[in-house]
C-alpha positions, 0 to 999 in steps of 0.5 A, a space after each residue: 525460490 519457486 512461485 506457482 503462477 498461472 498463464 492461460 490456465 497452465 501452471 507456470 514456475 518462476 525461480 528467483 531469490 531476493 536479498 538486500 546487498 551491503 548498501 541496503 538495496 533489494 536485489 533480485 536473483 533470476 536465472 543467474 542474473 542479478 537486478 540491483 535496486 528492485 522495488 516490490 509494488 502491490 497492484 491493489 494495496 488496500 482492496 487485495 494486498 496479498 494478490 498482484 505484486 510486481 517486482 520492478 527494476 530501478 526504471 520501473 519495468 516489471 521483472 516478476 509478477 506474483 499472483 498470490 503472496 502466499 505462494 511465495 516461500 516464507 523467507 522470500 515472503 518475509 523480505 517482500 512484506 518488510 519491503 512493502 511495509 517500508 514503501 507503504 507507510 499508510 497510517 490508519 485513521 481511528 477517529 476524526 477529531 476535527 475538520 476546518 470549515 468547508 473551505 479548501 484547503 481543509 485542515 484535518 486533525 485525526 487519531 491514527 494507529 501512529 498517533 495524533 496528527 494534523 494535515 491539509 487536504 487540498 480539495 474534496 477530490 483528495 478523499 476517495 471511497 475505496 469500497 462500500 465502507 473504506 476511504 483513502 485520504 491523501 494530504 497535500 504532501 502525498 501522505 495517504 491515510 486509510 479508513 478501512 471501515 467507516 462504520 467503525 468510526 465514532 458517530 462524530 467522525 462518520 459525520 465529518 467524513 460523509 461530507 467528503 464522500 
């Protein structure tokens, strides 16, 4: 599989393949070598999900760097996207129903693209502004909830969120 990347302004070719073995582990085939149990990781999952993807070995060492996911052949891109989707379980918040009193930890009740849920935020530092209008909430168990554009929330949800931004 060929990927075009750039290094110091020069075009560079990478030849590798990806597949799952019989145990469901992701295998990178690169130059006759096979690396079992690799993980794809996005460098910028919320701000630029199609650029900057590393494929790391089981110890977390980078084996391959992909500048642009669109440069990857369709079959390998499909495997990468499926693997990244499993790794990046991030419900998208569509509405904030309630936030407990301004005491930490705070309990949040939200509607997401995966249904209605409740979670605890340990403190206000668990709410991060991602860009001018986006936010990321990380609950007490490390589950992340994404708000792509707070302007699209209903007015009551925006008021509740603004207390933490």
